Phi, psi and omega in degrees: 000147175281171182301320183293321180293322183303324185289340187249002182291150185245176174300321180297321178296317180296315181298320181294316183294322184270352179073034179233174180275161175299325178300319180297317178298315180300318181292323178296320182289317185277340183079012183242151177091161182282126177197141184293148181302319181294319178294315179303315182292325179296318178294313182294325177294320182295313183290331177289318182296328184258010176056036180285132176230116182301137175287158187301327182290319179291321179296320179297319177297327181287321185246013176066028177250152178266339184060034170233145167234160183248134174254107186259116182241153182292123179288344182259014176287150180272171187301332182284340180274342185303317181303325176299312182290328176294319180289322174301313181297327177295323177291324176297309185293331177299324179286313184292336176303332182268007181232186177268007185275145170246162184245126171259143181252133176233145175260132176236149179238163180305321185239017181210110179237029186301320181293319179297317181297320180298318180296315182289313186286338171272006174057045181273346185224160177264347182186166185231146168242120177269125185276353181209149177239142178243164180296308174253089195261105180297321183295312181300313182295323180294313182295325175296319180293335181271351177056046176249142178300132175204156183229140175257140167268104189121159182272156178214150175270355174298138181282154174058044174239133181274127191231142173231125183209163166281158179280074185300315182303309181295320183296314182292324177296317185293314180297317179299316180298319180295323179292320176297324179289340178282353178113355177287136180251328181243108180253135173251150178237124177249120187229169180266202184304138184271006172271357173269122186300321183301325180289322178293321180296317182292323176298315180300317179299317178301313182293328177292322177297319178298310184295324179298329181266006180076024182253134179288145175278124182245125183301328185284358176250008176251121183238089192245167174080015183285135184244334184241165175302320179298319176301314184294318179295317177300317179296323179295317180296318180294324181294319176297315179297328180282359177086021178301132176270336179209131180256122174261129184253136183295332179210179184292323180294315176300316181299316180300315181295322179294316179302313180298321179295313179296323180295320177295328181273001179074024179272126186276136175242121002265009186304313182268322182205144176275155178225137176215158182230143177276005174206142186248145176197181179294342177302325185236357184300325187262011181292146174240120001291157177297145190263133171294127186216171163258138181243130176239172180239096180298330181295321178295322178301312181297320180299311181291321179301316182291317177300321179295317181294318182295325176292323176297318180299324180274005174080017179275157178282135176225155178293147179299324182216131177247123177254124183261169190276185182202170172230141174262118182249102177275114185238189188297338186289350177233034180285000000 
């Protein structure tokens, strides 16, 4: 056969040339089903010589796979959170580009996972990557009940779930400890909804950092569960009134809102109060003064999560939880 023909040959063509059935060719390719060693080798030798590569649909029929995975992201995320999920998805797609897999996108909500259910129950995918974890996570519980391979981007307290996350607890502890070592004595923490596992983890890391420095955790310096800009601005005002010397923000969006509020009130950063964020992004990257932050790599999260999922689909052993690294960036906002 010529090179052009080689690219287009099918299982049927292979079967016809070798005088065997299509089922025999499929079994030889998949390595499953009863077939003699000599016949299997004859098929494998032929397809290697002719550069035959099964298309994903034919291959899926042979090994019962769909060659699709699902990237499930929160439909109720705000516009400022989208870049994180986009970068994670880039990491996922970077892995699938080197395989026969395609990526389907699903939106999940705290109280509505109907689209995810439809994808799973219609058997459209071989596995799922969840882009967010919640304390009472409907998506995680559902996927466990369906016995389908899945991986979470983020930690969960649910047992027997494969997770990929940054070491949020250690990172927040380290940044908190370093700020105390810089001379700040009264640190306030402003955080978002406490049904998000990442916020609980970051709070724990903050409190561990205080304790490591011999500083008591004071409830009146914790401003948690904020959902709106108004909530965050009120928390910033209360933190200043409570005598906070440095305000730590759980994420970039909260940090941006705090900075704008303080700027309107004529509060100098870092002259009057220091500011730091437990997450870095373009929202605060260009601020002057530059903001002390923790830096993670969302693309790496997606990359590792996808590799982990594909190994699970193939029945390989993978670690229950993978913790990725971070950087502490001490900048002018906490001088």
